[in-house]
C-alpha positions, 0 to 999 in steps of 0.5 A: 439348412442348405439355404443357410449354408449358402449365404452364411458360409462366406461370412463365417469364413471371414470371421474364422480368418480374423484374429481376435486382435484385429476384431477389437481396438487396443486398450490405449486406442479405445480409451483415447476414443472414449475419453476424448474431450467433448464439446458443449453438447457432448455425446457422439456428436461427430456421428450427427449432422453439423450444428451451427450453434454447436460447431461455431458459437459454443466454440470456435470452428474452422472453415471445414466445420462450417462446411459440414454445417451448411453442406453448401459452398456458397452458404459456407462462404457467405457465413465465413465472411460474417463469421471470420472476417467481420470486425467485432470491435467496430461497434466499440463494445469495450468500455472505460477506454479499454482496448478491443482485440478482434479474433475469429468469431468473437472479441476480447477487451483488455481493461485499464487498471481499475476495471474488470468484466467482459467489457471492462464495465466494472470499477474495482474498489482498490480500497478493499485491499487497504493500499494506504499505509501508516494510518492513511485514509483510502478514497476509491475513485472511478478507475483509481484511488487516492490516499490522504496521509497522516501528518509526517507521511507522503507518497501514493500509499503514504509510504514515505516519511517526511524529514521534518528536520530539513525545515530546521524546526528546532530553535536556539541551537537545539538538535533535531532528530527525525522520527517516523511521522514526526521529529523531536528537539533536544534543547540547549541549556536554558530553553524548553518547548516543542521547538525549544522556543521558550527561554527558561526564567530561572528567577521565576522558576527557582526563586534562588536569591536571598531576601532583599536581593534582586534576581536578574534572569539571563540565558541559562543563568541568573544574577542576584543583586544585593544592597550595599549592606548585603543580603540576609538569608531567612532560614525560616523561609522555605526554599525551592532549591531542591532541584539541580541546575547548570545555571550560573549565579552572579551576586553583587555584594556591597558594590563588589561583584562575585561570580559563582557557578555552582553545580548543582544549584543547592550550593547557592545556599552555602555561598549565601550563608558565607556572604552573610 
């Protein structure tokens, strides 16, 4: 018992003089220690001898950490020259005209548009995002794409509308109206067609003149030429004067000219009846 008192008394004295607060870490410090961010190998690695792979390759290290690994100044200096001072871009690791950025122990590649990957080795399929609009067709190229636009559109993504009216496609004093992807023409009287290029033949279309009269077509008008003894209207012959028109009528009877401009065309029947 005396032996125990001889050697344990100083230790017990030290314990008795220490307060509880000095024997244990405060909660905040304990959490900071236990929940600190771990390195790749985790655990209490700071208590073990330095490991080169863990310290300098799984993550970047500084000179002091490298010194802990080698525990030798010369070896540390030789390693540091190859690790921190080497130009990792000298071997041109980045592909497809990417820019290599050298850094301590590693490098990174800044890719041009259209490429991705650690060394920019992968081509991006830009057509996957459907960049071409207005029903344009997308063609993927190495590092880029192009759009084949529908008629009436242009631009990198077919986003611009062609103003077809600038080329004056409408003829014969017609009015041109630009619409998305195309145009339309409002024809002047007596013309028709996509571009108002066709003159309407009222004589052929309407057959307006009475029996024995000669029909002469004009622009937005026609002329009925009757013989000297006049024209006779065949009331038994069906007529096609059911449609309206703004065309004017010129009729010559007995060598004398009579100008009539009926509107609608149905009034021609009344005029021809009076002449007979």
